[in-house]
C-alpha positions in Angstrom: 24.6 -16.2 -15.6 23.2 -14.8 -12.5 21.3 -11.3 -13.0 22.6 -9.7 -9.8 20.8 -7.9 -6.7 18.4 -5.3 -7.5 18.5 -2.4 -5.6 15.4 0.0 -4.8 15.6 3.0 -3.0 12.4 4.0 -0.9 11.1 0.1 -1.2 8.4 1.0 1.8 6.6 4.1 -0.4 3.6 3.3 -3.3 5.9 2.6 -6.1 9.1 1.5 -4.3 6.7 -1.0 -2.6 4.9 -2.5 -6.1 8.6 -2.6 -7.8 10.2 -4.9 -5.0 7.0 -6.7 -5.2 7.5 -7.4 -8.7 11.0 -8.3 -8.7 10.4 -10.8 -6.7 7.7 -11.9 -8.7 9.6 -12.5 -11.4 12.5 -14.6 -9.3 14.9 -11.3 -8.9 17.0 -10.8 -5.7 16.2 -7.4 -4.3 17.6 -5.5 -1.8 15.1 -2.6 -0.8 16.8 0.3 0.6 14.0 1.4 3.3 14.6 4.5 5.9 13.7 2.7 8.9 12.2 -0.4 10.7 8.3 -0.5 10.0 5.1 -2.4 9.1 6.0 -1.9 5.7 9.4 -2.9 5.7 9.0 -5.6 7.7 6.1 -7.1 4.8 9.0 -6.4 2.5 11.5 -8.8 4.6 8.7 -11.6 4.9 8.4 -11.5 0.6 11.8 -12.4 0.4 13.3 -9.2 -0.3 16.6 -8.1 1.6 16.0 -5.0 3.4 18.7 -2.5 4.7 18.1 1.0 6.6 19.6 4.1 5.7 19.0 7.7 4.8 20.1 9.9 1.5 21.7 12.1 3.8 24.7 9.3 5.1 26.5 8.7 2.0 28.1 5.8 4.1 24.4 4.1 4.2 24.0 4.6 0.6 27.4 3.3 -0.2 27.0 0.2 1.8 22.8 -0.4 -0.2 25.2 0.3 -3.3 27.6 -2.1 -2.9 27.1 -5.6 -4.9 24.1 -4.4 -6.8 24.0 -4.8 -10.6 21.0 -2.5 -11.0 19.8 0.3 -9.3 16.0 1.7 -9.4 15.3 5.0 -7.9 11.3 4.8 -6.6 11.3 8.6 -4.8 8.2 10.2 -5.4 8.9 13.3 -7.9 7.3 16.0 -6.2 8.1 16.8 -2.7 5.1 15.4 -0.3 3.5 13.1 -3.1 3.6 9.5 -2.1 1.5 8.0 -4.9 1.9 8.7 -8.2 -0.8 10.8 -9.7 -3.6 8.4 -11.8 -5.5 11.2 -13.8 -4.0 13.6 -16.1 -4.0 17.6 -15.5 -7.7 18.9 -16.5 -6.7 20.5 -20.1 -6.6 24.0 -20.3 -9.9 25.6 -22.3 -8.9 26.7 -25.4 -10.5 31.4 -26.1 -13.6 31.1 -27.4 -13.5 31.8 -31.2 -14.4 35.1 -32.4 -16.8 35.8 -35.1 -15.9 38.2 -37.8 
């Protein structure tokens, strides 16, 4: 039984690109949704991904990208303007100094 096509959104970003690479290495058919044609989208094509172009505000483009996919992975950043995952944890809060009685 075929595992089907995996759609990865934000495929040209840091997390999306790594996700596409890993899926391709595992032998999956990957459809990579990219915002525009550039060096990053061309690289994904060279690796073997089916690259499609679209914008989340274009519902028809999203419907076309989803069509025929069995799995969808959203690799969009979790915070506006963030392009890389945070590799370190936030600084722990300091405890107030204990008060001597």
